[in-house]
Backbone and ligand atoms as CSV (ligand in chain L), in Angstrom:
chain,resi,resn,atom,element,x,y,z
A,1,MET,N,N,0.853,-1.165,-0.001
A,1,MET,CA,C,-0.004,0.025,0.012
A,1,MET,C,C,0.867,1.258,-0.068
A,2,VAL,N,N,0.665,2.154,-0.952
A,2,VAL,CA,C,1.474,3.310,-1.090
A,2,VAL,C,C,1.130,4.268,0.082
A,3,ASP,N,N,2.127,4.668,0.863
A,3,ASP,CA,C,1.855,5.632,1.929
A,3,ASP,C,C,2.246,7.022,1.339
A,4,GLN,N,N,1.232,7.796,0.942
A,4,GLN,CA,C,1.427,9.017,0.199
A,4,GLN,C,C,2.250,10.029,1.054
A,5,ASN,N,N,2.008,10.128,2.341
A,5,ASN,CA,C,2.794,11.087,3.185
A,5,ASN,C,C,4.255,10.754,3.223
A,6,LYS,N,N,4.590,9.429,3.369
A,6,LYS,CA,C,5.900,9.131,3.290
A,6,LYS,C,C,6.575,9.428,2.014
A,7,VAL,N,N,5.907,9.201,0.900
A,7,VAL,CA,C,6.525,9.446,-0.474
A,7,VAL,C,C,6.728,11.017,-0.568
A,8,LYS,N,N,5.706,11.756,-0.111
A,8,LYS,CA,C,5.901,13.207,-0.160
A,8,LYS,C,C,7.186,13.700,0.605
A,9,GLU,N,N,7.317,13.180,1.818
A,9,GLU,CA,C,8.449,13.568,2.642
A,9,GLU,C,C,9.791,13.159,1.977
A,10,ALA,N,N,9.720,11.941,1.405
A,10,ALA,CA,C,10.960,11.396,0.756
A,10,ALA,C,C,11.323,12.219,-0.394
A,11,VAL,N,N,10.313,12.688,-1.198
A,11,VAL,CA,C,10.640,13.417,-2.468
A,11,VAL,C,C,11.200,14.828,-2.020
A,12,LYS,N,N,10.640,15.437,-0.965
A,12,LYS,CA,C,11.181,16.689,-0.440
A,12,LYS,C,C,12.684,16.537,-0.149
A,13,LEU,N,N,12.949,15.504,0.616
A,13,LEU,CA,C,14.351,15.196,1.095
A,13,LEU,C,C,15.260,14.940,-0.113
A,14,PHE,N,N,14.672,14.190,-1.008
A,14,PHE,CA,C,15.401,13.850,-2.202
A,14,PHE,C,C,15.806,15.090,-3.004
A,15,LEU,N,N,14.862,16.016,-3.141
A,15,LEU,CA,C,15.111,17.236,-3.863
A,15,LEU,C,C,16.231,18.034,-3.227
A,16,GLU,N,N,16.224,18.025,-1.853
A,16,GLU,CA,C,17.250,18.698,-1.123
A,16,GLU,C,C,18.524,18.013,-1.319
A,17,GLY,N,N,18.471,16.765,-1.401
A,17,GLY,CA,C,19.696,15.882,-1.521
A,17,GLY,C,C,20.454,16.191,-2.857
A,18,ILE,N,N,19.642,16.476,-3.904
A,18,ILE,CA,C,20.324,16.701,-5.184
A,18,ILE,C,C,20.656,18.195,-5.353
A,19,GLY,N,N,20.433,18.963,-4.226
A,19,GLY,CA,C,20.869,20.374,-4.297
A,19,GLY,C,C,19.733,21.330,-4.667
A,20,GLU,N,N,18.503,20.798,-4.787
A,20,GLU,CA,C,17.405,21.669,-5.229
A,20,GLU,C,C,16.751,22.326,-4.013
A,21,ASP,N,N,15.930,23.248,-4.360
A,21,ASP,CA,C,15.134,23.932,-3.289
A,21,ASP,C,C,13.691,23.581,-3.509
A,22,PRO,N,N,13.216,22.669,-2.579
A,22,PRO,CA,C,11.842,22.182,-2.823
A,22,PRO,C,C,10.811,23.251,-2.562
A,23,THR,N,N,11.201,24.404,-2.084
A,23,THR,CA,C,10.198,25.472,-1.815
A,23,THR,C,C,10.078,26.428,-3.050
A,24,ARG,N,N,10.888,26.204,-4.069
A,24,ARG,CA,C,10.736,27.115,-5.191
A,24,ARG,C,C,9.427,26.695,-5.989
A,25,GLU,N,N,8.908,27.658,-6.699
A,25,GLU,CA,C,7.548,27.586,-7.219
A,25,GLU,C,C,7.359,26.289,-8.039
A,26,GLY,N,N,8.295,26.040,-8.994
A,26,GLY,CA,C,8.118,24.952,-9.881
A,26,GLY,C,C,8.101,23.545,-9.184
A,27,LEU,N,N,8.702,23.508,-7.968
A,27,LEU,CA,C,8.838,22.151,-7.328
A,27,LEU,C,C,7.845,22.019,-6.228
A,28,LEU,N,N,7.067,23.148,-5.865
A,28,LEU,CA,C,6.263,23.107,-4.672
A,28,LEU,C,C,5.319,21.993,-4.618
A,29,GLU,N,N,4.743,21.641,-5.794
A,29,GLU,CA,C,3.681,20.577,-5.789
A,29,GLU,C,C,4.209,19.286,-6.277
A,30,THR,N,N,5.538,19.207,-6.556
A,30,THR,CA,C,6.113,17.993,-7.069
A,30,THR,C,C,5.967,16.808,-6.095
A,31,PRO,N,N,6.304,16.928,-4.778
A,31,PRO,CA,C,6.158,15.783,-3.894
A,31,PRO,C,C,4.689,15.236,-3.966
A,32,GLU,N,N,3.721,16.112,-3.917
A,32,GLU,CA,C,2.377,15.665,-3.961
A,32,GLU,C,C,2.030,14.967,-5.205
A,33,ARG,N,N,2.527,15.517,-6.308
A,33,ARG,CA,C,2.232,14.958,-7.654
A,33,ARG,C,C,2.829,13.526,-7.768
A,34,ILE,N,N,4.089,13.405,-7.278
A,34,ILE,CA,C,4.770,12.114,-7.294
A,34,ILE,C,C,4.096,11.141,-6.432
A,35,ALA,N,N,3.652,11.498,-5.253
A,35,ALA,CA,C,2.904,10.604,-4.360
A,35,ALA,C,C,1.659,10.171,-5.018
A,36,ARG,N,N,0.944,10.958,-5.668
A,36,ARG,CA,C,-0.296,10.555,-6.411
A,36,ARG,C,C,0.033,9.607,-7.570
A,37,MET,N,N,1.113,9.904,-8.293
A,37,MET,CA,C,1.591,9.083,-9.382
A,37,MET,C,C,1.881,7.635,-8.924
A,38,CYS,N,N,2.508,7.583,-7.781
A,38,CYS,CA,C,2.969,6.301,-7.256
A,38,CYS,C,C,1.761,5.369,-7.054
A,39,MET,N,N,0.582,5.879,-6.682
A,39,MET,CA,C,-0.548,5.133,-6.493
A,39,MET,C,C,-0.960,4.360,-7.789
A,40,GLU,N,N,-0.583,5.056,-8.862
A,40,GLU,CA,C,-0.924,4.399,-10.264
A,40,GLU,C,C,0.274,3.493,-10.688
A,41,ILE,N,N,1.474,4.023,-10.667
A,41,ILE,CA,C,2.531,3.173,-11.334
A,41,ILE,C,C,3.010,2.048,-10.426
A,42,PHE,N,N,2.721,2.013,-9.149
A,42,PHE,CA,C,2.927,0.881,-8.264
A,42,PHE,C,C,1.707,0.129,-7.822
A,43,SER,N,N,0.621,0.289,-8.493
A,43,SER,CA,C,-0.684,-0.296,-8.112
A,43,SER,C,C,-0.605,-1.773,-8.129
A,44,GLY,N,N,0.313,-2.354,-8.880
A,44,GLY,CA,C,0.420,-3.869,-8.946
A,44,GLY,C,C,0.789,-4.487,-7.643
A,45,MET,N,N,1.319,-3.662,-6.678
A,45,MET,CA,C,1.777,-4.293,-5.447
A,45,MET,C,C,0.591,-4.725,-4.630
A,46,GLU,N,N,-0.503,-4.136,-4.845
A,46,GLU,CA,C,-1.724,-4.443,-4.096
A,46,GLU,C,C,-2.670,-5.448,-4.823
A,47,GLU,N,N,-2.156,-5.877,-6.004
A,47,GLU,CA,C,-2.974,-6.770,-6.744
A,47,GLU,C,C,-2.553,-8.233,-6.768
A,48,ASP,N,N,-3.447,-9.108,-7.033
A,48,ASP,CA,C,-3.164,-10.524,-7.032
A,48,ASP,C,C,-3.661,-11.049,-8.387
A,49,ALA,N,N,-2.696,-11.667,-9.143
A,49,ALA,CA,C,-3.054,-12.141,-10.468
A,49,ALA,C,C,-4.182,-13.181,-10.408
A,50,ARG,N,N,-4.365,-13.846,-9.294
A,50,ARG,CA,C,-5.364,-14.826,-9.196
A,50,ARG,C,C,-6.691,-14.307,-9.561
A,51,GLU,N,N,-6.972,-12.955,-9.163
A,51,GLU,CA,C,-8.258,-12.376,-9.331
A,51,GLU,C,C,-8.620,-12.325,-10.872
A,52,HIS,N,N,-7.541,-12.084,-11.609
A,52,HIS,CA,C,-7.718,-11.939,-13.141
A,52,HIS,C,C,-7.784,-13.283,-13.787
A,53,LEU,N,N,-7.238,-14.299,-13.226
A,53,LEU,CA,C,-7.073,-15.642,-13.885
A,53,LEU,C,C,-8.106,-16.669,-13.385
A,54,ALA,N,N,-8.873,-16.225,-12.482
A,54,ALA,CA,C,-9.832,-17.172,-11.834
A,54,ALA,C,C,-11.054,-17.418,-12.718
A,55,LYS,N,N,-11.501,-16.451,-13.414
A,55,LYS,CA,C,-12.714,-16.645,-14.298
A,55,LYS,C,C,-12.378,-17.270,-15.577
A,56,THR,N,N,-12.682,-18.538,-15.726
A,56,THR,CA,C,-12.258,-19.194,-16.886
A,56,THR,C,C,-13.419,-19.790,-17.717
A,57,PHE,N,N,-13.209,-20.167,-18.992
A,57,PHE,CA,C,-14.212,-20.702,-19.796
A,57,PHE,C,C,-13.722,-22.076,-20.323
A,58,SER,N,N,-14.626,-23.056,-20.425
A,58,SER,CA,C,-14.300,-24.388,-20.862
A,58,SER,C,C,-14.061,-24.364,-22.402
A,59,VAL,N,N,-13.100,-25.173,-22.808
A,59,VAL,CA,C,-12.814,-25.343,-24.268
A,59,VAL,C,C,-12.795,-26.854,-24.558
A,60,ALA,N,N,-13.204,-27.197,-25.787
A,60,ALA,CA,C,-13.227,-28.633,-26.133
A,60,ALA,C,C,-11.826,-29.022,-26.694
A,61,ASN,N,N,-11.141,-28.156,-27.520
A,61,ASN,CA,C,-9.908,-28.540,-27.972
A,61,ASN,C,C,-8.896,-27.543,-27.496
A,62,ASN,N,N,-7.763,-28.176,-27.048
A,62,ASN,CA,C,-6.658,-27.454,-26.422
A,62,ASN,C,C,-5.625,-26.855,-27.408
A,63,GLU,N,N,-6.055,-26.016,-28.256
A,63,GLU,CA,C,-5.090,-25.457,-29.225
A,63,GLU,C,C,-4.356,-24.232,-28.631
A,64,ILE,N,N,-3.176,-24.051,-29.004
A,64,ILE,CA,C,-2.316,-23.012,-28.471
A,64,ILE,C,C,-3.020,-21.598,-28.597
A,65,VAL,N,N,-2.936,-20.824,-27.575
A,65,VAL,CA,C,-3.518,-19.440,-27.542
A,65,VAL,C,C,-2.253,-18.514,-27.409
A,66,VAL,N,N,-2.284,-17.519,-28.292
A,66,VAL,CA,C,-1.172,-16.509,-28.239
A,66,VAL,C,C,-1.743,-15.082,-28.081
A,67,GLU,N,N,-1.281,-14.354,-27.124
A,67,GLU,CA,C,-1.603,-12.943,-27.013
A,67,GLU,C,C,-0.326,-12.201,-27.145
A,68,LYS,N,N,-0.170,-11.397,-28.172
A,68,LYS,CA,C,1.139,-10.701,-28.398
A,68,LYS,C,C,1.018,-9.247,-28.294
A,69,ASP,N,N,2.123,-8.551,-28.235
A,69,ASP,CA,C,2.226,-7.054,-28.175
A,69,ASP,C,C,1.416,-6.471,-27.059
A,70,ILE,N,N,1.560,-7.076,-25.883
A,70,ILE,CA,C,0.932,-6.450,-24.682
A,70,ILE,C,C,1.861,-5.362,-24.176
A,71,VAL,N,N,1.460,-4.103,-24.382
A,71,VAL,CA,C,2.353,-2.975,-23.940
A,71,VAL,C,C,2.367,-2.817,-22.496
A,72,PHE,N,N,3.533,-2.645,-21.942
A,72,PHE,CA,C,3.613,-2.411,-20.468
A,72,PHE,C,C,4.602,-1.341,-20.088
A,73,TYR,N,N,4.459,-0.786,-18.987
A,73,TYR,CA,C,5.498,0.147,-18.401
A,73,TYR,C,C,5.761,-0.245,-16.943
A,74,SER,N,N,7.084,-0.358,-16.606
A,74,SER,CA,C,7.457,-0.769,-15.314
A,74,SER,C,C,8.573,0.165,-14.811
A,75,ALA,N,N,9.084,-0.080,-13.648
A,75,ALA,CA,C,10.162,0.710,-13.040
A,75,ALA,C,C,11.216,-0.224,-12.563
A,76,CYS,N,N,12.499,-0.070,-13.005
A,76,CYS,CA,C,13.506,-1.030,-12.624
A,76,CYS,C,C,13.820,-0.729,-11.166
A,77,GLU,N,N,13.958,-1.846,-10.443
A,77,GLU,CA,C,14.106,-1.698,-8.966
A,77,GLU,C,C,15.497,-1.284,-8.550
A,78,HIS,N,N,16.470,-1.299,-9.538
A,78,HIS,CA,C,17.809,-0.869,-9.131
A,78,HIS,C,C,17.995,0.653,-9.255
A,79,HIS,N,N,17.209,1.333,-10.168
A,79,HIS,CA,C,17.358,2.754,-10.395
A,79,HIS,C,C,15.983,3.529,-10.254
A,80,LEU,N,N,14.972,2.776,-10.111
A,80,LEU,CA,C,13.603,3.382,-10.176
A,80,LEU,C,C,13.399,4.255,-11.482
A,81,LEU,N,N,14.011,3.828,-12.512
A,81,LEU,CA,C,13.786,4.408,-13.871
A,81,LEU,C,C,12.869,3.527,-14.651
A,82,PRO,N,N,12.145,4.084,-15.608
A,82,PRO,CA,C,11.221,3.179,-16.403
A,82,PRO,C,C,11.964,2.206,-17.288
A,83,PHE,N,N,11.355,0.997,-17.397
A,83,PHE,CA,C,11.615,0.129,-18.522
A,83,PHE,C,C,10.221,-0.244,-19.088
A,84,TYR,N,N,10.245,-0.353,-20.421
A,84,TYR,CA,C,8.917,-0.518,-21.023
A,84,TYR,C,C,9.012,-1.220,-22.393
A,85,GLY,N,N,7.975,-1.899,-22.741
A,85,GLY,CA,C,8.082,-2.621,-24.022
A,85,GLY,C,C,6.803,-3.494,-24.204
A,86,LYS,N,N,7.074,-4.716,-24.687
A,86,LYS,CA,C,5.960,-5.537,-25.018
A,86,LYS,C,C,6.162,-6.958,-24.406
A,87,ALA,N,N,5.014,-7.526,-24.007
A,87,ALA,CA,C,5.038,-8.862,-23.534
A,87,ALA,C,C,4.210,-9.755,-24.498
A,88,HIS,N,N,4.731,-10.926,-24.749
A,88,HIS,CA,C,4.005,-11.910,-25.569
A,88,HIS,C,C,3.793,-13.128,-24.769
A,89,ILE,N,N,2.559,-13.685,-24.779
A,89,ILE,CA,C,2.278,-14.855,-23.991
A,89,ILE,C,C,1.521,-15.905,-24.797
A,90,ALA,N,N,1.974,-17.113,-24.598
A,90,ALA,CA,C,1.326,-18.265,-25.229
A,90,ALA,C,C,1.045,-19.324,-24.184
A,91,TYR,N,N,-0.082,-20.014,-24.346
A,91,TYR,CA,C,-0.288,-21.110,-23.536
A,91,TYR,C,C,-1.086,-22.213,-24.221
A,92,VAL,N,N,-0.889,-23.424,-23.761
A,92,VAL,CA,C,-1.716,-24.552,-24.295
A,92,VAL,C,C,-2.710,-24.967,-23.193
A,93,PRO,N,N,-4.049,-24.745,-23.386
A,93,PRO,CA,C,-4.989,-24.921,-22.347
A,93,PRO,C,C,-5.032,-26.449,-21.954
A,94,ASN,N,N,-5.685,-26.535,-20.750
A,94,ASN,CA,C,-5.891,-27.870,-20.206
A,94,ASN,C,C,-7.437,-27.933,-19.954
A,95,GLY,N,N,-8.286,-27.604,-20.980
A,95,GLY,CA,C,-9.717,-27.657,-20.782
A,95,GLY,C,C,-10.358,-26.304,-20.570
A,96,LYS,N,N,-9.463,-25.339,-20.121
A,96,LYS,CA,C,-10.102,-24.051,-19.824
A,96,LYS,C,C,-9.141,-22.828,-20.303
A,97,VAL,N,N,-9.790,-21.774,-20.666
A,97,VAL,CA,C,-9.068,-20.518,-21.093
A,97,VAL,C,C,-9.584,-19.399,-20.276
A,98,VAL,N,N,-8.877,-18.249,-20.375
A,98,VAL,CA,C,-9.307,-17.053,-19.741
A,98,VAL,C,C,-9.579,-16.037,-20.889
A,99,GLY,N,N,-10.367,-14.990,-20.538
A,99,GLY,CA,C,-10.575,-13.884,-21.444
A,99,GLY,C,C,-9.236,-13.311,-21.771
A,100,LEU,N,N,-9.041,-12.888,-23.057
A,100,LEU,CA,C,-7.758,-12.376,-23.483
A,100,LEU,C,C,-7.193,-11.154,-22.662
A,101,SER,N,N,-8.252,-10.285,-22.329
A,101,SER,CA,C,-7.840,-9.062,-21.597
A,101,SER,C,C,-7.198,-9.441,-20.169
A,102,LYS,N,N,-7.434,-10.678,-19.646
A,102,LYS,CA,C,-6.949,-11.086,-18.385
A,102,LYS,C,C,-5.516,-11.343,-18.455
A,103,LEU,N,N,-4.980,-11.760,-19.649
A,103,LEU,CA,C,-3.518,-11.874,-19.731
A,103,LEU,C,C,-2.770,-10.525,-19.637
A,104,ALA,N,N,-3.447,-9.510,-20.278
A,104,ALA,CA,C,-2.861,-8.208,-20.156
A,104,ALA,C,C,-2.922,-7.700,-18.772
A,105,ARG,N,N,-4.029,-8.024,-18.058
A,105,ARG,CA,C,-4.148,-7.628,-16.670
A,105,ARG,C,C,-3.121,-8.277,-15.816
A,106,THR,N,N,-2.754,-9.475,-16.121
A,106,THR,CA,C,-1.793,-10.276,-15.440
A,106,THR,C,C,-0.352,-9.601,-15.561
A,107,VAL,N,N,-0.080,-9.148,-16.802
A,107,VAL,CA,C,1.140,-8.420,-17.058
A,107,VAL,C,C,1.259,-7.161,-16.192
A,108,GLU,N,N,0.074,-6.438,-16.147
A,108,GLU,CA,C,-0.019,-5.259,-15.294
A,108,GLU,C,C,0.320,-5.431,-13.895
A,109,VAL,N,N,-0.153,-6.513,-13.261
A,109,VAL,CA,C,-0.038,-6.830,-11.917
A,109,VAL,C,C,1.502,-6.873,-11.583
A,110,TYR,N,N,2.245,-7.477,-12.494
A,110,TYR,CA,C,3.656,-7.621,-12.187
A,110,TYR,C,C,4.570,-6.440,-12.780
A,111,ALA,N,N,4.015,-5.685,-13.749
A,111,ALA,CA,C,4.747,-4.513,-14.270
A,111,ALA,C,C,4.689,-3.362,-13.294
A,112,LYS,N,N,3.552,-3.206,-12.663
A,112,LYS,CA,C,3.281,-2.001,-11.879
A,112,LYS,C,C,3.802,-2.112,-10.381
A,113,ARG,N,N,5.149,-2.432,-10.299
A,113,ARG,CA,C,5.771,-2.489,-9.026
A,113,ARG,C,C,7.270,-2.379,-9.376
A,114,PRO,N,N,8.108,-2.095,-8.310
A,114,PRO,CA,C,9.531,-2.090,-8.634
A,114,PRO,C,C,10.001,-3.466,-9.118
A,115,GLN,N,N,10.674,-3.538,-10.151
A,115,GLN,CA,C,10.790,-4.818,-10.850
A,115,GLN,C,C,12.172,-4.992,-11.593
A,116,ILE,N,N,12.512,-6.299,-11.829
A,116,ILE,CA,C,13.497,-6.470,-12.794
A,116,ILE,C,C,12.900,-7.445,-13.901
A,117,GLN,N,N,13.269,-7.163,-15.142
A,117,GLN,CA,C,12.629,-7.809,-16.277
A,117,GLN,C,C,12.638,-9.316,-16.197
A,118,GLU,N,N,13.763,-9.943,-15.861
A,118,GLU,CA,C,13.841,-11.411,-15.757
A,118,GLU,C,C,12.809,-11.943,-14.724
A,119,GLN,N,N,12.768,-11.318,-13.633
A,119,GLN,CA,C,11.863,-11.698,-12.570
A,119,GLN,C,C,10.370,-11.514,-12.971
A,120,MET,N,N,10.062,-10.442,-13.641
A,120,MET,CA,C,8.651,-10.187,-14.121
A,120,MET,C,C,8.222,-11.234,-15.115
A,121,THR,N,N,9.144,-11.596,-15.941
A,121,THR,CA,C,8.909,-12.650,-17.014
A,121,THR,C,C,8.504,-13.941,-16.304
A,122,SER,N,N,9.285,-14.380,-15.355
A,122,SER,CA,C,9.066,-15.606,-14.605
A,122,SER,C,C,7.752,-15.566,-13.825
A,123,GLN,N,N,7.514,-14.349,-13.249
A,123,GLN,CA,C,6.306,-14.308,-12.328
A,123,GLN,C,C,4.967,-14.376,-13.194
A,124,ILE,N,N,5.034,-13.898,-14.394
A,124,ILE,CA,C,3.888,-13.910,-15.236
A,124,ILE,C,C,3.656,-15.376,-15.643
A,125,ALA,N,N,4.758,-16.053,-15.990
A,125,ALA,CA,C,4.578,-17.478,-16.413
A,125,ALA,C,C,4.103,-18.316,-15.200
A,126,ASP,N,N,4.741,-18.095,-14.088
A,126,ASP,CA,C,4.308,-18.896,-12.859
A,126,ASP,C,C,2.880,-18.636,-12.443
A,127,ALA,N,N,2.440,-17.356,-12.514
A,127,ALA,CA,C,1.025,-17.086,-12.148
A,127,ALA,C,C,0.045,-17.783,-13.058
A,128,ILE,N,N,0.379,-17.802,-14.353
A,128,ILE,CA,C,-0.460,-18.502,-15.311
A,128,ILE,C,C,-0.524,-19.959,-15.018
A,129,MET,N,N,0.612,-20.486,-14.846
A,129,MET,CA,C,0.733,-21.951,-14.517
A,129,MET,C,C,-0.084,-22.277,-13.276
A,130,GLU,N,N,0.032,-21.486,-12.248
A,130,GLU,CA,C,-0.564,-21.750,-10.976
A,130,GLU,C,C,-2.147,-21.623,-10.942
A,131,HIS,N,N,-2.572,-20.429,-11.688
A,131,HIS,CA,C,-3.987,-20.168,-11.479
A,131,HIS,C,C,-4.870,-20.634,-12.628
A,132,LEU,N,N,-4.211,-20.739,-13.830
A,132,LEU,CA,C,-4.996,-21.266,-14.969
A,132,LEU,C,C,-4.749,-22.695,-15.205
A,133,GLU,N,N,-3.754,-23.303,-14.669
A,133,GLU,CA,C,-3.327,-24.636,-14.895
A,133,GLU,C,C,-3.390,-25.179,-16.311
A,134,PRO,N,N,-2.607,-24.465,-17.147
A,134,PRO,CA,C,-2.603,-24.931,-18.608
A,134,PRO,C,C,-1.606,-26.138,-18.658
A,135,GLN,N,N,-1.450,-26.681,-19.904
A,135,GLN,CA,C,-0.441,-27.691,-20.082
A,135,GLN,C,C,0.940,-27.104,-20.098
A,136,GLY,N,N,0.943,-25.841,-20.541
A,136,GLY,CA,C,2.273,-25.147,-20.553
A,136,GLY,C,C,2.105,-23.691,-20.869
A,137,VAL,N,N,3.095,-22.858,-20.650
A,137,VAL,CA,C,3.082,-21.428,-20.889
A,137,VAL,C,C,4.454,-21.030,-21.327
A,138,MET,N,N,4.439,-19.990,-22.209
A,138,MET,CA,C,5.684,-19.400,-22.668
A,138,MET,C,C,5.498,-17.876,-22.716
A,139,VAL,N,N,6.416,-17.130,-22.089
A,139,VAL,CA,C,6.342,-15.708,-21.974
A,139,VAL,C,C,7.592,-15.130,-22.522
A,140,MET,N,N,7.426,-14.156,-23.456
A,140,MET,CA,C,8.620,-13.396,-23.945
A,140,MET,C,C,8.379,-11.891,-23.632
A,141,VAL,N,N,9.407,-11.208,-23.102
A,141,VAL,CA,C,9.236,-9.802,-22.754
A,141,VAL,C,C,10.486,-9.100,-23.516
A,142,GLU,N,N,10.143,-8.111,-24.273
A,142,GLU,CA,C,11.203,-7.237,-24.928
A,142,GLU,C,C,10.994,-5.772,-24.425
A,143,ALA,N,N,12.026,-5.211,-23.924
A,143,ALA,CA,C,12.007,-3.900,-23.279
A,143,ALA,C,C,13.146,-3.079,-23.412
A,144,GLU,N,N,12.969,-1.772,-23.417
A,144,GLU,CA,C,14.010,-0.773,-23.369
A,144,GLU,C,C,14.122,-0.256,-21.982
A,145,HIS,N,N,15.308,-0.121,-21.440
A,145,HIS,CA,C,15.504,0.252,-20.053
A,145,HIS,C,C,16.171,1.642,-20.034
A,146,MET,N,N,15.410,2.611,-19.367
A,146,MET,CA,C,15.945,3.979,-19.330
A,146,MET,C,C,17.228,4.081,-18.580
A,147,CYS,N,N,17.490,3.093,-17.685
A,147,CYS,CA,C,18.801,3.121,-16.891
A,147,CYS,C,C,19.916,2.719,-17.804
A,148,MET,N,N,19.641,2.093,-18.988
A,148,MET,CA,C,20.703,1.796,-19.975
A,148,MET,C,C,20.821,2.984,-20.927
A,149,THR,N,N,19.759,3.708,-21.207
A,149,THR,CA,C,19.750,4.632,-22.344
A,149,THR,C,C,20.060,6.102,-21.879
A,150,MET,N,N,19.589,6.496,-20.685
A,150,MET,CA,C,19.864,7.840,-20.205
A,150,MET,C,C,21.078,7.957,-19.245
A,151,ARG,N,N,21.617,6.859,-18.836
A,151,ARG,CA,C,22.830,6.980,-17.986
A,151,ARG,C,C,23.702,5.709,-18.340
A,152,GLY,N,N,24.744,5.537,-17.623
A,152,GLY,CA,C,25.581,4.356,-17.805
A,152,GLY,C,C,26.037,4.210,-19.239
A,153,VAL,N,N,25.756,3.011,-19.792
A,153,VAL,CA,C,26.298,2.630,-21.149
A,153,VAL,C,C,25.701,3.475,-22.262
A,154,LYS,N,N,24.487,4.089,-22.019
A,154,LYS,CA,C,23.852,4.947,-23.021
A,154,LYS,C,C,23.719,4.295,-24.385
A,155,LYS,N,N,22.912,3.263,-24.515
A,155,LYS,CA,C,22.639,2.637,-25.811
A,155,LYS,C,C,21.161,2.765,-26.195
A,156,PRO,N,N,20.802,3.952,-26.673
A,156,PRO,CA,C,19.382,4.082,-26.997
A,156,PRO,C,C,18.891,2.975,-28.036
A,157,GLY,N,N,17.775,2.532,-27.833
A,157,GLY,CA,C,17.164,1.610,-28.828
A,157,GLY,C,C,17.527,0.184,-28.544
A,158,SER,N,N,18.536,-0.093,-27.607
A,158,SER,CA,C,18.868,-1.428,-27.402
A,158,SER,C,C,17.777,-2.111,-26.537
A,159,LYS,N,N,17.483,-3.381,-26.812
A,159,LYS,CA,C,16.410,-4.061,-26.131
A,159,LYS,C,C,16.911,-5.258,-25.392
A,160,THR,N,N,16.323,-5.454,-24.225
A,160,THR,CA,C,16.499,-6.612,-23.457
A,160,THR,C,C,15.430,-7.636,-23.699
A,161,ILE,N,N,15.754,-8.890,-24.044
A,161,ILE,CA,C,14.741,-9.865,-24.274
A,161,ILE,C,C,14.885,-10.990,-23.255
A,162,THR,N,N,13.726,-11.287,-22.629
A,162,THR,CA,C,13.732,-12.411,-21.646
A,162,THR,C,C,12.694,-13.357,-21.908
A,163,MET,N,N,12.868,-14.606,-21.562
A,163,MET,CA,C,11.911,-15.625,-21.799
A,163,MET,C,C,11.682,-16.529,-20.678
A,164,ALA,N,N,10.455,-17.050,-20.563
A,164,ALA,CA,C,10.175,-18.180,-19.528
A,164,ALA,C,C,9.352,-19.217,-20.176
A,165,LYS,N,N,9.710,-20.471,-19.998
A,165,LYS,CA,C,8.937,-21.570,-20.506
A,165,LYS,C,C,8.634,-22.494,-19.351
A,166,ARG,N,N,7.341,-22.938,-19.383
A,166,ARG,CA,C,6.908,-23.868,-18.370
A,166,ARG,C,C,6.104,-24.953,-19.030
A,167,GLY,N,N,6.069,-26.126,-18.300
A,167,GLY,CA,C,5.234,-27.294,-18.793
A,167,GLY,C,C,5.637,-27.736,-20.179
A,168,CYS,N,N,4.615,-27.911,-21.072
A,168,CYS,CA,C,4.898,-28.563,-22.398
A,168,CYS,C,C,5.804,-27.678,-23.310
A,169,PHE,N,N,5.992,-26.417,-22.969
A,169,PHE,CA,C,6.913,-25.615,-23.776
A,169,PHE,C,C,8.325,-25.865,-23.504
A,170,GLU,N,N,8.599,-26.550,-22.380
A,170,GLU,CA,C,9.961,-26.649,-21.957
A,170,GLU,C,C,10.808,-27.498,-22.963
A,171,GLU,N,N,10.200,-28.617,-23.402
A,171,GLU,CA,C,10.960,-29.555,-24.170
A,171,GLU,C,C,10.530,-29.583,-25.678
A,172,ASN,N,N,9.302,-28.953,-25.948
A,172,ASN,CA,C,8.706,-29.159,-27.263
A,172,ASN,C,C,9.137,-28.036,-28.204
A,173,MET,N,N,10.067,-28.297,-29.105
A,173,MET,CA,C,10.663,-27.215,-29.929
A,173,MET,C,C,9.590,-26.896,-30.942
A,174,GLN,N,N,8.719,-27.753,-31.393
A,174,GLN,CA,C,7.640,-27.392,-32.362
A,174,GLN,C,C,6.788,-26.299,-31.699
A,175,LEU,N,N,6.368,-26.503,-30.526
A,175,LEU,CA,C,5.521,-25.400,-29.814
A,175,LEU,C,C,6.282,-24.138,-29.746
A,176,GLN,N,N,7.536,-24.193,-29.334
A,176,GLN,CA,C,8.335,-22.926,-29.215
A,176,GLN,C,C,8.420,-22.256,-30.581
A,177,ASN,N,N,8.581,-23.072,-31.662
A,177,ASN,CA,C,8.674,-22.436,-32.960
A,177,ASN,C,C,7.340,-21.811,-33.381
A,178,ASP,N,N,6.205,-22.558,-33.077
A,178,ASP,CA,C,4.917,-21.913,-33.289
A,178,ASP,C,C,4.773,-20.543,-32.639
A,179,PHE,N,N,5.228,-20.518,-31.408
A,179,PHE,CA,C,5.183,-19.279,-30.627
A,179,PHE,C,C,5.953,-18.161,-31.323
A,180,PHE,N,N,7.164,-18.449,-31.705
A,180,PHE,CA,C,8.035,-17.457,-32.313
A,180,PHE,C,C,7.407,-16.949,-33.704
A,181,ARG,N,N,6.937,-17.927,-34.420
A,181,ARG,CA,C,6.339,-17.592,-35.717
A,181,ARG,C,C,5.098,-16.636,-35.498
A,182,MET,N,N,4.281,-17.017,-34.511
A,182,MET,CA,C,3.067,-16.207,-34.285
A,182,MET,C,C,3.431,-14.838,-33.717
A,183,VAL,N,N,4.431,-14.771,-32.897
A,183,VAL,CA,C,4.837,-13.521,-32.335
A,183,VAL,C,C,5.442,-12.559,-33.373
A,184,GLN,N,N,6.209,-13.211,-34.319
A,184,GLN,CA,C,6.884,-12.333,-35.309
A,184,GLN,C,C,5.997,-12.034,-36.493
A,185,GLY,N,N,4.893,-12.747,-36.716
A,185,GLY,CA,C,4.002,-12.683,-37.861
A,185,GLY,C,C,3.140,-11.424,-37.805
L,1,ZN,ZN,ZN,18.038,-0.120,-13.728
């Protein structure tokens, strides 16, 4: 739960720390603004993916389902700078599927908290395995990290790609290839 007062105090102190004057006009409302913004960009901390993945529909045939280009914005937990990009999710059902918007919701749950991309990718895959219980799931995340592009090595446009495979995707190259083909197509 975001404590808005603590965030406000911290931002004031932070501004002083970088040599700014938090009482000057342009910065006066910044702590308040950031505190409100945190309610939105870290809202995933209060959410449980189970809520989004619990409502399922029965299916007769267990064909692969792919949801691609799910845009997300997150904050890297090492620098609290944004990283953002797209998540692609595939799963092979085991008699039940979820509404497609629920996969995007699941991405949001894990994106909207201080995060590292590798961990987020695994968490999405694990949540789907646990709550939807498919035969397998595969998640690919491609993202640009502001901590790479505006500081440090400064490589604008470079992307970090992470992947997680669970269940039937782990050993089945054919399924993996289906996924790559559908994501790239
Ligand atoms: Zn970082």
